[in-house]
C-alpha positions, 0 to 999 in steps of 0.5 A: 498621778493616778488620773494620768495613769488611767487616762492613757489607758482608755483616751485616744491619742488625740484626746490624750495629747490634749489632756497632757497639754491641759494638765502640764502647767499645773504639773510644773507649778507643783514642781513634781519632777517625777509626774512631769516625766510621766506626763511628758511621756504620755504626750510624746506616745500620743503624738508618735501615735498620731504621726506628730513626730517632730512634736514627739520628739521634743517632748521625748527629749525632755522625758530624757532629761528628766530621767537622767536628772532623777536617776532612772536608768529603765526610763532614761534607756527606753526614753533614748530608745523612743528617741532613736525610733522617732528620728529614725521615721524622720530619716535622720539616720545619724541622730537615730544611731547617736540616740540608740548608742547612748541608750545601750550605755544606759541599760547596760545592766538592763539586759531585756531593754537592752536586747530590744534596744539592740535589735532596734539599734541594728536596723538602724545601722543596716539602714546606714549601710553599716552592715557589720555593726548591725550583725555584731549587734544582732550576734551578741543580742543572740548570744545574751538571749540564749544565755539568759533563756530569753527564747521569746525574744529570739524570733524577733532577732532572727527577723532582724537578721533576716531584714539586715541580710536583706538590705545587704542583698544577700537573700539566701542568708535573709531566707535561712534566717525568716525560716528560723524565725518562723520555727521558733515562733511556731515553737512558742505558738506565737502567732503574731510572730508567725505572721510577721516571719511569713511576711518577711519570707513573702518579701524575699 
């Protein structure tokens, strides 16, 4: 377990995927479900970084099953979110929405994880032309973030609102949201978020 945790920090994706494959049989034979979850998750991460989305998807589905079996709601929620992202990259819109919706239920009591997942789910809904659902998800996330004083998440939320409005063709509203994202990022002195906001403004 310690070795795998260290390897994932230093190995490039290709070598990490190979390492996981080399150790998988041993872990399965040892019947350590928690370690199997970790190793399968590391393999999925490495494959996703390599662009091998189908292989990553298969491993991530196993991670979700293990997390549910071990009663680990945080890990299950993160895995469902990863499944949503992978399906989204593969152009499987319905599967992505199903994964996000399943994940949102799993992380009901984990507000920070749920907020990140709501942003991802909103983007997926917008890509499927479900703009009303996307807007409701983001409005709910913003209310929760403000109530819990999670200001660091607001730039990303506003960027998501700008993206949804752009996809809907409302570039005026998109510009307002992107400017809000930039202002909040400047207030937080978050330079990567400032750059993201400027990129959206340039696109608009």
